[in-house]
DRENPA-328337 format. One line per field, with one value per residue: residue number from 0; x, y, z of N, C-alpha, C in turn; residue in one letter. Coordinates in nm, 3 decimals, decimal comma. Example, Ala and Ser with C-alpha at 12.3 -4.5 7.8 and 13.67 -1.06 7.14 Angstrom:
REM DRENPA-328337
num = (0_1)
n_X = (1,319_1,285)
n_Y = (-0,569_-0,225)
n_Z = (0,780_0,708)
ca_X = (1,230_1,367)
ca_Y = (-0,450_-0,106)
ca_Z = (0,780_0,714)
c_X = (1,320_1,290)
c_Y = (-0,330_0,003)
c_Z = (0,780_0,787)
residu = (A_S)
END
This chain:
REM DRENPA-328337
num = (0_1_2_3_4_5_6_7_8_9_10_11_12_13_14_15_16_17_18_19_20_21_22_23_24_25_26_27_28_29_30_31_32_33_34_35_36_37_38_39_40_41_42_43_44_45_46_47_48_49_50_51_52_53_54_55_56_57_58_59_60_61_62_63_64_65_66_67_68_69_70_71_72_73_74_75_76_77_78_79_80_81_82_83_84_85_86_87_88_89_90_91_92_93_94_95_96_97_98_99_100_101_102_103_104_105_106_107_108_109_110_111_112_113_114_115_116_117_118_119_120_121_122_123_124_125_126_127_128_129_130_131_132_133_134_135_136_137_138_139_140_141_142_143_144_145_146_147_148_149_150_151_152_153_154_155_156_157_158_159_160_161_162_163_164_165_166_167_168_169_170_171_172_173_174_175_176_177_178_179_180_181_182_183_184_185_186_187_188_189_190_191_192_193_194_195_196_197_198_199_200_201_202_203_204_205_206_207_208_209_210_211_212_213_214_215_216_217_218_219_220_221_222_223_224_225_226_227_228_229_230_231_232_233_234_235_236_237_238_239_240_241_242_243_244_245_246_247_248_249_250_251_252_253_254_255_256_257_258_259_260_261_262_263_264_265_266_267_268_269_270_271_272_273_274_275_276_277_278_279_280_281_282_283_284_285_286_287_288_289_290_291_292_293_294_295_296_297_298_299_300_301_302_303_304_305_306_307_308_309_310_311_312_313_314_315)
n_X = (19,032_18,932_18,701_18,829_18,866_18,597_18,443_18,268_18,282_18,163_18,288_18,264_18,287_18,552_18,683_18,603_18,709_18,980_19,025_19,005_19,233_19,429_19,405_19,492_19,751_19,874_19,966_20,196_20,507_20,682_20,539_20,418_20,626_20,845_20,825_20,793_20,821_21,089_21,032_21,112_21,184_20,937_20,787_20,906_20,862_20,624_20,382_20,367_20,614_20,781_20,635_20,634_20,904_20,925_20,756_20,895_21,138_21,038_20,940_21,177_21,280_21,097_21,145_21,421_21,533_21,781_21,939_21,904_22,048_22,311_22,307_22,270_22,513_22,686_22,640_22,690_22,495_22,158_21,944_21,777_21,735_21,495_21,388_21,244_21,103_21,365_21,551_21,441_21,455_21,736_21,810_21,684_21,835_22,086_22,034_21,982_22,234_22,397_22,279_22,345_22,605_22,585_22,377_22,277_22,126_21,901_21,822_21,925_22,004_22,172_22,201_21,939_21,921_22,096_21,963_21,738_21,834_22,025_22,322_22,514_22,524_22,750_22,841_22,773_22,761_22,711_22,462_22,306_22,323_22,200_21,942_21,849_21,854_21,646_21,428_21,456_21,491_21,321_21,229_21,124_21,225_21,144_21,329_21,481_21,284_21,219_21,460_21,467_21,228_21,273_21,510_21,423_21,231_21,394_21,562_21,378_21,312_21,557_21,576_21,359_21,440_21,666_21,552_21,407_21,608_21,739_21,559_21,614_21,828_21,731_21,663_21,406_21,145_21,008_21,188_21,271_21,050_20,959_21,164_21,149_20,885_20,905_21,080_20,923_20,711_20,843_20,931_20,684_20,588_20,784_20,743_20,495_20,563_20,747_20,593_20,414_20,586_20,678_20,445_20,402_20,628_20,578_20,344_20,451_20,589_20,416_20,223_19,916_19,762_19,499_19,179_18,936_18,610_18,326_18,029_17,878_17,913_17,974_18,205_18,550_18,749_18,634_18,480_18,322_18,583_18,843_19,079_19,414_19,688_19,940_20,209_20,532_20,744_21,000_21,111_21,081_20,870_20,602_20,261_20,037_19,708_19,517_19,469_19,765_19,825_19,570_19,341_19,211_19,366_19,564_19,864_19,955_20,139_20,258_20,017_19,984_19,838_19,958_19,861_19,677_19,796_19,953_19,831_19,715_19,510_19,210_19,061_19,248_19,415_19,238_19,177_19,431_19,492_19,296_19,377_19,629_19,542_19,417_19,639_19,790_19,611_19,522_19,721_19,903_20,192_20,241_20,012_20,013_20,228_20,221_20,046_20,200_20,406_20,241_20,096_20,299_20,366_20,128_20,120_20,345_20,438_20,366_20,536_20,790_20,776_20,788_20,947_20,999_21,140_21,350_21,394_21,607_21,480_21,583_21,644_21,413)
n_Y = (7,155_6,847_6,760_6,618_6,452_6,464_6,315_6,009_5,661_5,335_5,007_4,840_5,008_5,094_4,845_4,771_4,979_4,948_4,698_4,758_4,920_4,731_4,548_4,710_4,758_4,513_4,515_4,655_4,573_4,686_4,795_4,596_4,395_4,121_3,835_3,570_3,208_3,073_3,014_2,771_2,613_2,596_2,463_2,208_2,115_1,999_1,724_1,632_1,650_1,489_1,457_1,723_1,753_1,573_1,698_1,936_1,845_1,726_1,949_2,082_1,904_1,931_2,194_2,216_1,971_1,863_1,896_1,691_1,458_1,548_1,605_1,350_1,230_1,373_1,304_1,048_0,866_0,788_0,735_0,822_0,765_0,822_1,070_1,298_1,573_1,731_1,590_1,602_1,878_1,920_1,764_1,905_2,137_2,039_1,962_2,215_2,344_2,177_2,214_2,477_2,466_2,392_2,522_2,850_3,055_3,264_3,203_3,161_2,932_2,909_3,172_3,220_3,053_3,180_3,422_3,342_3,247_3,423_3,556_3,666_3,533_3,363_3,165_2,903_2,996_3,266_3,243_3,150_3,364_3,564_3,459_3,452_3,724_3,816_3,732_3,865_4,134_4,447_4,514_4,382_4,330_4,287_4,142_4,002_3,835_3,682_3,541_3,392_3,227_3,076_2,946_2,796_2,629_2,489_2,355_2,183_2,021_1,897_1,743_1,570_1,436_1,308_1,124_0,979_0,861_0,704_0,507_0,306_0,185_0,045_0,182_0,291_0,510_0,631_0,712_0,950_1,107_1,233_1,421_1,582_1,673_1,824_2,024_2,149_2,242_2,430_2,609_2,702_2,836_3,035_3,163_3,285_3,493_3,635_3,714_3,886_4,090_4,168_4,266_4,496_4,642_4,677_4,827_5,058_5,179_5,221_5,433_5,594_5,808_6,035_6,204_6,304_6,324_6,431_6,310_6,253_5,953_5,610_5,509_5,409_5,567_5,807_5,917_5,867_5,874_5,987_5,821_5,873_5,808_5,554_5,447_5,304_5,371_5,290_5,201_5,414_5,406_5,492_5,471_5,605_5,670_5,841_6,095_6,283_6,583_6,627_6,827_6,765_6,577_6,479_6,413_6,142_5,994_5,726_5,724_5,995_6,305_6,525_6,742_6,846_6,975_6,786_6,627_6,331_6,103_5,940_5,812_5,766_5,585_5,370_5,300_5,230_5,016_4,831_4,787_4,664_4,437_4,301_4,238_4,062_3,857_3,778_3,791_3,560_3,487_3,569_3,497_3,225_3,114_2,996_2,781_2,631_2,513_2,384_2,201_2,027_1,923_1,791_1,592_1,438_1,168_1,073_1,222_1,127_0,862_0,867_0,759_0,791_0,741_0,901_0,928_1,022_1,182_1,077_0,819_0,687)
n_Z = (4,998_5,159_5,423_5,616_5,927_5,990_5,826_5,815_5,776_5,688_5,785_5,573_5,350_5,380_5,346_5,089_4,934_4,996_4,884_4,615_4,589_4,653_4,438_4,231_4,318_4,284_4,029_4,034_4,112_4,292_4,498_4,661_4,825_4,731_4,906_4,902_4,854_4,662_4,319_4,191_4,411_4,541_4,346_4,339_4,592_4,645_4,657_4,402_4,281_4,122_3,888_3,806_3,742_3,529_3,344_3,306_3,187_2,956_2,829_2,763_2,577_2,369_2,295_2,238_2,088_2,007_2,220_2,407_2,337_2,369_2,640_2,753_2,687_2,844_3,102_3,348_3,399_3,307_3,457_3,747_4,084_4,352_4,268_4,369_4,552_4,718_4,568_4,308_4,266_4,267_4,046_3,840_3,848_3,779_3,516_3,409_3,444_3,291_3,043_2,990_2,908_2,653_2,525_2,461_2,701_2,885_3,133_3,455_3,675_3,897_3,978_4,053_4,270_4,446_4,477_4,615_4,861_4,952_4,880_5,042_5,279_5,414_5,589_5,832_6,091_6,055_5,935_6,150_6,331_6,178_6,146_6,411_6,463_6,308_6,451_6,691_6,637_6,606_6,360_6,043_5,752_5,402_5,242_5,429_5,539_5,316_5,269_5,503_5,495_5,266_5,334_5,556_5,436_5,255_5,434_5,560_5,341_5,305_5,541_5,503_5,270_5,362_5,542_5,357_5,197_5,386_5,438_5,263_5,379_5,585_5,813_6,019_5,919_6,120_6,308_6,211_6,170_6,405_6,452_6,222_6,238_6,472_6,387_6,191_6,348_6,508_6,309_6,214_6,439_6,468_6,226_6,260_6,438_6,280_6,060_6,185_6,267_6,019_5,912_6,070_5,997_5,725_5,735_5,840_5,633_5,426_5,237_5,193_4,979_4,984_4,951_5,175_5,098_5,189_5,101_4,777_4,573_4,680_4,576_4,533_4,407_4,338_4,539_4,860_4,961_4,797_4,656_4,585_4,556_4,607_4,799_4,844_5,084_5,152_4,914_4,753_4,574_4,375_4,313_4,105_4,140_4,055_3,802_3,743_3,923_4,010_4,180_4,423_4,546_4,816_5,004_5,209_5,480_5,670_5,812_5,851_5,769_5,573_5,433_5,602_5,811_5,938_6,131_6,302_6,126_6,134_5,930_5,727_5,854_5,900_5,637_5,540_5,712_5,633_5,370_5,414_5,548_5,339_5,180_5,345_5,380_5,131_4,930_4,754_4,784_5,047_5,203_5,162_5,296_5,559_5,514_5,340_5,498_5,684_5,526_5,448_5,697_5,766_5,578_5,601_5,613_5,362_5,199_5,281_5,201_4,928_4,634_4,364_4,038_3,790_3,446_3,187_2,894_2,649_2,709_2,762)
ca_X = (19,058_18,815_18,668_18,914_18,816_18,452_18,381_18,260_18,252_18,146_18,399_18,241_18,344_18,698_18,729_18,581_18,806_19,112_19,035_19,034_19,374_19,508_19,405_19,579_19,889_19,929_20,028_20,323_20,583_20,757_20,451_20,409_20,756_20,850_20,872_20,748_20,915_21,143_20,941_21,160_21,174_20,796_20,744_20,957_20,835_20,493_20,372_20,376_20,744_20,835_20,560_20,685_21,034_20,899_20,700_21,004_21,231_20,967_20,934_21,308_21,293_21,016_21,203_21,557_21,552_21,921_22,005_21,890_22,161_22,430_22,294_22,294_22,656_22,762_22,611_22,731_22,376_22,035_21,840_21,799_21,640_21,451_21,378_21,130_21,142_21,499_21,614_21,390_21,511_21,877_21,819_21,648_21,949_22,191_21,993_22,003_22,377_22,448_22,225_22,415_22,731_22,557_22,274_22,271_21,998_21,902_21,779_22,043_21,958_22,258_22,165_21,811_21,950_22,155_21,860_21,645_21,893_22,111_22,461_22,606_22,525_22,860_22,880_22,666_22,756_22,643_22,323_22,241_22,313_22,102_21,809_21,811_21,831_21,514_21,329_21,475_21,486_21,186_21,191_21,129_21,223_21,098_21,437_21,515_21,180_21,230_21,573_21,433_21,129_21,335_21,604_21,346_21,172_21,502_21,606_21,277_21,328_21,678_21,542_21,271_21,517_21,752_21,467_21,372_21,725_21,774_21,467_21,679_21,928_21,661_21,629_21,264_21,115_20,955_21,297_21,290_20,925_20,955_21,258_21,097_20,765_20,949_21,135_20,811_20,638_20,924_20,928_20,552_20,581_20,869_20,682_20,392_20,630_20,810_20,488_20,360_20,684_20,678_20,323_20,427_20,725_20,510_20,252_20,528_20,642_20,314_20,150_19,799_19,726_19,358_19,102_18,805_18,511_18,199_17,924_17,905_17,883_18,061_18,315_18,680_18,834_18,566_18,421_18,360_18,729_18,905_19,215_19,494_19,818_19,988_20,354_20,624_20,843_21,134_21,160_21,041_20,785_20,474_20,157_19,941_19,575_19,437_19,551_19,861_19,781_19,431_19,339_19,162_19,457_19,664_19,956_19,966_20,251_20,254_19,891_19,987_19,782_20,039_19,781_19,591_19,879_20,030_19,762_19,673_19,381_19,149_19,019_19,366_19,461_19,144_19,193_19,560_19,480_19,218_19,464_19,729_19,470_19,398_19,768_19,833_19,513_19,491_19,837_19,951_20,325_20,235_19,904_20,038_20,349_20,188_19,988_20,309_20,467_20,137_20,065_20,408_20,353_20,011_20,140_20,487_20,466_20,357_20,660_20,904_20,760_20,801_21,077_20,986_21,262_21,344_21,478_21,622_21,392_21,649_21,658_21,282)
ca_Y = (7,028_6,783_6,793_6,542_6,351_6,474_6,212_5,880_5,557_5,200_4,917_4,786_5,103_5,084_4,718_4,775_5,071_4,888_4,589_4,823_4,960_4,607_4,494_4,797_4,743_4,388_4,542_4,724_4,484_4,759_4,831_4,479_4,329_3,976_3,765_3,432_3,100_3,067_2,940_2,635_2,542_2,570_2,364_2,075_2,083_1,937_1,579_1,602_1,702_1,406_1,494_1,854_1,730_1,510_1,802_2,029_1,783_1,709_2,080_2,109_1,820_1,991_2,321_2,196_1,826_1,824_1,908_1,567_1,369_1,605_1,590_1,210_1,199_1,445_1,245_0,907_0,783_0,851_0,694_0,884_0,722_0,923_1,198_1,367_1,674_1,787_1,520_1,659_2,012_1,910_1,713_2,015_2,230_1,972_1,975_2,355_2,372_2,104_2,276_2,602_2,440_2,359_2,608_2,984_3,079_3,375_3,152_3,128_2,863_2,939_3,305_3,207_2,992_3,284_3,521_3,287_3,221_3,533_3,523_3,720_3,448_3,277_3,062_2,855_3,085_3,389_3,207_3,143_3,501_3,637_3,407_3,499_3,869_3,838_3,709_3,957_4,273_4,501_4,532_4,261_4,374_4,185_4,056_3,913_3,733_3,593_3,453_3,300_3,126_2,984_2,863_2,701_2,530_2,405_2,268_2,078_1,928_1,819_1,644_1,470_1,354_1,221_1,014_0,901_0,783_0,608_0,394_0,199_0,120_-0,029_0,268_0,324_0,653_0,682_0,777_1,084_1,182_1,319_1,531_1,671_1,737_1,926_2,136_2,219_2,313_2,547_2,704_2,764_2,931_3,148_3,233_3,373_3,612_3,709_3,777_3,998_4,198_4,216_4,345_4,627_4,713_4,714_4,938_5,177_5,246_5,225_5,560_5,606_5,948_6,045_6,320_6,272_6,412_6,391_6,325_6,181_5,810_5,534_5,446_5,432_5,667_5,934_5,968_5,977_5,880_5,993_5,770_5,935_5,746_5,451_5,460_5,228_5,473_5,230_5,186_5,535_5,360_5,562_5,429_5,715_5,614_5,945_6,175_6,372_6,721_6,638_6,925_6,711_6,478_6,517_6,303_6,099_5,905_5,672_5,768_6,141_6,383_6,646_6,852_6,898_7,019_6,678_6,561_6,194_6,096_5,810_5,750_5,717_5,466_5,262_5,260_5,162_4,888_4,741_4,753_4,569_4,312_4,233_4,185_3,949_3,749_3,739_3,784_3,422_3,468_3,590_3,419_3,082_3,067_2,904_2,658_2,554_2,431_2,301_2,091_1,929_1,859_1,702_1,483_1,406_1,028_1,061_1,277_1,038_0,734_0,884_0,714_0,785_0,758_0,989_0,883_1,124_1,152_1,000_0,680_0,631)
ca_Z = (5,063_5,217_5,560_5,707_6,019_6,010_5,743_5,880_5,679_5,743_5,758_5,439_5,254_5,392_5,289_4,944_4,877_5,011_4,787_4,488_4,592_4,650_4,302_4,151_4,366_4,232_3,899_4,058_4,200_4,395_4,609_4,747_4,809_4,711_5,026_4,890_4,826_4,527_4,232_4,170_4,539_4,564_4,248_4,370_4,732_4,657_4,640_4,258_4,235_4,014_3,767_3,765_3,679_3,399_3,257_3,275_3,092_2,829_2,766_2,704_2,458_2,263_2,253_2,183_2,085_1,991_2,351_2,484_2,307_2,431_2,784_2,786_2,675_2,946_3,233_3,358_3,410_3,262_3,551_3,877_4,186_4,449_4,198_4,428_4,650_4,701_4,458_4,184_4,253_4,230_3,908_3,750_3,845_3,701_3,376_3,372_3,433_3,175_2,922_2,966_2,841_2,513_2,467_2,520_2,766_2,980_3,263_3,535_3,795_4,011_4,025_4,122_4,400_4,531_4,507_4,713_4,992_4,995_4,851_5,141_5,398_5,372_5,685_5,919_6,207_6,013_5,915_6,280_6,384_6,098_6,176_6,544_6,460_6,251_6,555_6,803_6,591_6,598_6,220_5,963_5,613_5,309_5,195_5,538_5,550_5,201_5,294_5,612_5,457_5,170_5,408_5,637_5,346_5,203_5,544_5,575_5,230_5,333_5,643_5,441_5,177_5,444_5,588_5,238_5,157_5,490_5,434_5,187_5,465_5,689_5,927_6,015_5,901_6,246_6,379_6,155_6,171_6,524_6,433_6,118_6,293_6,567_6,309_6,128_6,453_6,543_6,198_6,209_6,550_6,433_6,114_6,316_6,491_6,171_5,981_6,261_6,260_5,881_5,897_6,132_5,914_5,600_5,767_5,869_5,514_5,322_5,244_5,107_4,960_4,947_4,997_5,229_5,036_5,249_5,002_4,654_4,581_4,770_4,504_4,597_4,343_4,312_4,661_4,947_4,979_4,666_4,674_4,480_4,533_4,699_4,794_4,930_5,119_5,153_4,777_4,681_4,464_4,380_4,220_4,092_4,115_3,992_3,710_3,809_3,935_4,055_4,289_4,549_4,602_4,915_5,028_5,347_5,505_5,806_5,869_5,872_5,659_5,570_5,382_5,709_5,922_5,996_6,240_6,276_6,061_6,158_5,805_5,657_5,926_5,873_5,497_5,529_5,781_5,547_5,257_5,462_5,575_5,210_5,137_5,427_5,375_4,994_4,840_4,769_4,842_5,192_5,264_5,146_5,365_5,668_5,459_5,280_5,603_5,745_5,435_5,459_5,828_5,765_5,480_5,612_5,578_5,216_5,143_5,310_5,130_4,783_4,582_4,218_3,960_3,673_3,335_3,082_2,781_2,544_2,750_2,795)
c_X = (18,929_18,800_18,735_18,837_18,666_18,378_18,380_18,214_18,236_18,269_18,387_18,301_18,496_18,749_18,715_18,683_18,946_19,132_19,066_19,181_19,464_19,518_19,490_19,726_19,954_20,000_20,164_20,404_20,657_20,671_20,443_20,537_20,745_20,907_20,841_20,861_20,963_21,057_20,984_21,150_21,029_20,745_20,783_20,941_20,702_20,496_20,382_20,509_20,801_20,765_20,604_20,818_21,016_20,848_20,808_21,097_21,166_20,958_21,065_21,327_21,216_21,078_21,338_21,590_21,698_21,997_22,007_22,008_22,289_22,426_22,323_22,440_22,739_22,740_22,645_22,612_22,256_21,917_21,872_21,693_21,602_21,444_21,252_21,182_21,276_21,573_21,570_21,445_21,655_21,893_21,785_21,763_22,064_22,160_22,018_22,150_22,437_22,402_22,301_22,546_22,712_22,463_22,276_22,133_22,011_21,863_21,900_21,999_22,041_22,226_22,033_21,832_22,005_22,051_21,767_21,705_21,989_22,257_22,558_22,614_22,626_22,896_22,763_22,650_22,679_22,495_22,247_22,220_22,204_21,960_21,762_21,779_21,695_21,406_21,336_21,460_21,341_21,138_21,208_21,113_21,194_21,209_21,478_21,413_21,190_21,345_21,535_21,337_21,187_21,435_21,533_21,287_21,278_21,551_21,507_21,289_21,453_21,649_21,455_21,350_21,613_21,673_21,431_21,488_21,758_21,675_21,530_21,781_21,863_21,626_21,482_21,243_21,059_21,063_21,318_21,166_20,920_21,045_21,203_20,972_20,803_21,004_21,023_20,730_20,712_20,919_20,792_20,535_20,664_20,807_20,572_20,453_20,685_20,705_20,427_20,456_20,692_20,556_20,342_20,524_20,660_20,416_20,328_20,583_20,544_20,229_20,035_19,762_19,581_19,297_18,968_18,704_18,373_18,085_17,962_17,872_17,984_18,175_18,449_18,754_18,765_18,500_18,345_18,509_18,792_19,051_19,300_19,623_19,847_20,139_20,423_20,739_20,985_21,195_21,132_20,961_20,647_20,380_20,050_19,806_19,481_19,526_19,642_19,806_19,637_19,423_19,301_19,262_19,553_19,749_19,962_20,080_20,247_20,130_19,889_19,928_19,854_19,961_19,689_19,672_19,952_19,962_19,724_19,533_19,325_19,115_19,136_19,416_19,369_19,160_19,323_19,556_19,404_19,300_19,566_19,664_19,450_19,529_19,803_19,733_19,490_19,613_19,906_20,091_20,330_20,133_19,931_20,156_20,317_20,131_20,094_20,371_20,364_20,103_20,174_20,396_20,240_20,029_20,282_20,519_20,458_20,484_20,776_20,896_20,762_20,941_21,076_21,120_21,239_21,442_21,486_21,541_21,455_21,656_21,523_21,234)
c_Y = (6,973_6,817_6,704_6,447_6,358_6,371_6,080_5,776_5,424_5,117_4,857_4,877_5,098_4,959_4,717_4,864_5,011_4,773_4,645_4,863_4,837_4,552_4,580_4,777_4,616_4,408_4,609_4,644_4,558_4,799_4,717_4,398_4,179_3,910_3,616_3,334_3,109_2,975_2,795_2,552_2,506_2,459_2,223_2,038_2,013_1,787_1,537_1,646_1,620_1,437_1,630_1,840_1,669_1,614_1,900_1,971_1,763_1,842_2,117_2,029_1,881_2,119_2,303_2,047_1,783_1,829_1,775_1,474_1,419_1,590_1,447_1,174_1,266_1,391_1,097_0,814_0,860_0,814_0,749_0,833_0,838_1,063_1,271_1,471_1,736_1,721_1,575_1,798_2,007_1,860_1,824_2,115_2,170_1,984_2,117_2,385_2,303_2,168_2,403_2,582_2,410_2,459_2,742_3,007_3,195_3,329_3,103_3,066_2,897_3,076_3,302_3,151_3,096_3,388_3,472_3,281_3,329_3,501_3,570_3,633_3,336_3,167_3,023_2,945_3,211_3,361_3,210_3,281_3,578_3,591_3,456_3,648_3,901_3,823_3,815_4,103_4,319_4,519_4,400_4,300_4,256_4,090_3,957_3,802_3,634_3,493_3,348_3,191_3,027_2,892_2,758_2,591_2,435_2,308_2,154_1,975_1,842_1,709_1,532_1,379_1,261_1,100_0,921_0,809_0,674_0,494_0,276_0,123_0,045_0,053_0,310_0,474_0,715_0,755_0,920_1,171_1,279_1,441_1,632_1,745_1,849_2,049_2,218_2,299_2,441_2,652_2,775_2,867_3,055_3,231_3,327_3,504_3,699_3,781_3,897_4,117_4,255_4,304_4,486_4,709_4,762_4,831_5,068_5,247_5,246_5,351_5,560_5,754_5,958_6,174_6,271_6,373_6,371_6,417_6,248_6,033_5,741_5,465_5,489_5,552_5,802_5,994_5,856_5,984_5,876_5,951_5,811_5,860_5,642_5,448_5,365_5,322_5,419_5,227_5,309_5,500_5,423_5,510_5,537_5,657_5,713_6,023_6,271_6,514_6,738_6,723_6,864_6,619_6,542_6,395_6,270_6,001_5,858_5,720_5,918_6,210_6,516_6,766_6,912_6,934_6,908_6,608_6,418_6,192_5,955_5,740_5,693_5,589_5,347_5,209_5,182_5,025_4,787_4,695_4,647_4,435_4,233_4,168_4,058_3,833_3,696_3,718_3,648_3,407_3,487_3,498_3,269_3,028_2,965_2,773_2,571_2,460_2,337_2,181_1,984_1,852_1,757_1,583_1,428_1,263_1,004_1,112_1,180_0,910_0,748_0,843_0,707_0,811_0,858_0,938_0,994_1,086_1,063_0,852_0,616_0,536)
c_Z = (5,124_5,362_5,661_5,794_6,041_5,927_5,819_5,778_5,750_5,710_5,618_5,332_5,258_5,320_5,137_4,875_4,883_4,913_4,649_4,480_4,580_4,508_4,208_4,189_4,313_4,099_3,913_4,159_4,311_4,513_4,710_4,728_4,795_4,836_5,018_4,865_4,682_4,441_4,213_4,298_4,568_4,471_4,288_4,518_4,751_4,636_4,493_4,199_4,121_3,883_3,715_3,693_3,540_3,299_3,213_3,170_2,956_2,754_2,699_2,575_2,341_2,208_2,183_2,182_2,073_2,123_2,425_2,462_2,373_2,582_2,826_2,781_2,783_3,086_3,233_3,365_3,361_3,352_3,689_3,976_4,278_4,388_4,240_4,527_4,619_4,586_4,324_4,160_4,207_4,086_3,809_3,739_3,765_3,552_3,327_3,347_3,312_3,045_2,888_2,893_2,693_2,445_2,538_2,578_2,863_3,120_3,340_3,667_3,916_4,067_4,101_4,262_4,496_4,570_4,617_4,851_5,039_4,981_4,957_5,266_5,376_5,470_5,772_6,040_6,171_5,988_6,047_6,339_6,310_6,132_6,312_6,543_6,400_6,357_6,665_6,762_6,581_6,456_6,145_5,818_5,520_5,267_5,304_5,553_5,435_5,220_5,399_5,565_5,357_5,239_5,491_5,550_5,291_5,310_5,566_5,464_5,247_5,435_5,585_5,348_5,251_5,493_5,473_5,198_5,259_5,501_5,361_5,271_5,580_5,811_5,913_6,001_6,028_6,326_6,332_6,166_6,288_6,506_6,332_6,167_6,389_6,495_6,246_6,231_6,493_6,433_6,190_6,321_6,520_6,322_6,161_6,366_6,379_6,086_6,053_6,256_6,119_5,855_5,953_6,048_5,785_5,623_5,787_5,747_5,397_5,339_5,144_5,099_4,914_5,000_5,050_5,175_5,084_5,151_4,876_4,671_4,672_4,697_4,561_4,538_4,321_4,436_4,731_4,978_4,842_4,680_4,555_4,450_4,640_4,686_4,891_4,961_5,122_5,014_4,692_4,556_4,479_4,272_4,219_4,053_4,049_3,896_3,786_3,811_3,978_4,182_4,423_4,617_4,701_4,943_5,175_5,361_5,650_5,882_5,900_5,749_5,656_5,519_5,486_5,832_5,994_6,112_6,202_6,217_6,071_6,027_5,727_5,723_5,897_5,731_5,479_5,596_5,697_5,428_5,299_5,495_5,447_5,165_5,213_5,425_5,234_4,905_4,857_4,828_4,993_5,257_5,258_5,223_5,474_5,616_5,394_5,383_5,667_5,658_5,439_5,590_5,829_5,672_5,486_5,571_5,428_5,149_5,161_5,227_4,978_4,737_4,429_4,150_3,847_3,569_3,232_2,960_2,675_2,577_2,782_2,687)
residu = (X_X_X_X_X_X_X_X_X_X_X_X_X_X_X_X_X_X_X_X_X_X_X_X_X_X_X_X_X_X_X_X_X_X_X_X_X_X_X_X_X_X_X_X_X_X_X_X_X_X_X_X_X_X_X_X_X_X_X_X_X_X_X_X_X_X_X_X_X_X_X_X_X_X_X_X_X_X_X_X_X_X_X_X_X_X_X_X_X_X_X_X_X_X_X_X_X_X_X_X_X_X_X_X_X_X_X_X_X_X_X_X_X_X_X_X_X_X_X_X_X_X_X_X_X_X_X_X_X_X_X_X_X_X_X_X_X_X_X_X_X_X_X_X_X_X_X_X_X_X_X_X_X_X_X_X_X_X_X_X_X_X_X_X_X_X_X_X_X_X_X_X_X_X_X_X_X_X_X_X_X_X_X_X_X_X_X_X_X_X_X_X_X_X_X_X_X_X_X_X_X_X_X_X_X_X_X_X_X_X_X_X_X_X_X_X_X_X_X_X_X_X_X_X_X_X_X_X_X_X_X_X_X_X_X_X_X_X_X_X_X_X_X_X_X_X_X_X_X_X_X_X_X_X_X_X_X_X_X_X_X_X_X_X_X_X_X_X_X_X_X_X_X_X_X_X_X_X_X_X_X_X_X_X_X_X_X_X_X_X_X_X_X_X_X_X_X_X_X_X_X_X_X_X_X_X_X_X_X_X_X_X_X_X_X_X)
END
């Protein structure tokens, strides 16, 4: 075995080694949990949501041209106003559902919707209780965070679309801007707390297995820290970074080096902390959460003033 805590490394070595582990972990979805925004919700939440909808419908026409005629006959109208944001998302789901009645497909929009928001959350009361528990509980599991961020984003899109629709009735958008800005401010504050709790939870079930080998080069996998494995203890997911059975590899968990009698190990903690820093600063589904809400807040008037229409391809 290695010499344990007698090895001393610079922060640069920790960060470089952790970056190597992070890049390997990206290939294993079970190591880094999915906590990001639903792909469809993210696509139709931007300022280019109408263009995304047009691209999506054009793609369907190219793939299954006979579907367009059937779709047009199944809908009472081929022109949709306010086909932006939440409107664009709903239209895409209508197209999906209508397509399923005519074309066999493995893509299930309704299932995606349930996956994003949690099918077990059956009432508004239960939603409120669950949201509050995420803020008050000491643990913040990945699935709970995913439900929360998708629900918050969907709620913001609902508020924006309400303001957008009421512009047609003569109600000033200024009456809504304050409400939406307040909601976004609250969500950003709550998100800070939730991300911090998620970080602690993630650190508590992430295990880095390695051997401290004082000497050799400064590479991550061969020395001085021979990193052997990475594990998500909640999901019993193991990523083997070195050949199985490598003699120098020992297993660590929650910063404990079991091969050294279970004593705390500074190097393992530093390496794990650097790895987690990379995830929370570089991994787009996590690192992009705050910017998603901030960008909407900074461009709120642009969102409200969007009123682009959408016409089914057959009627263009």
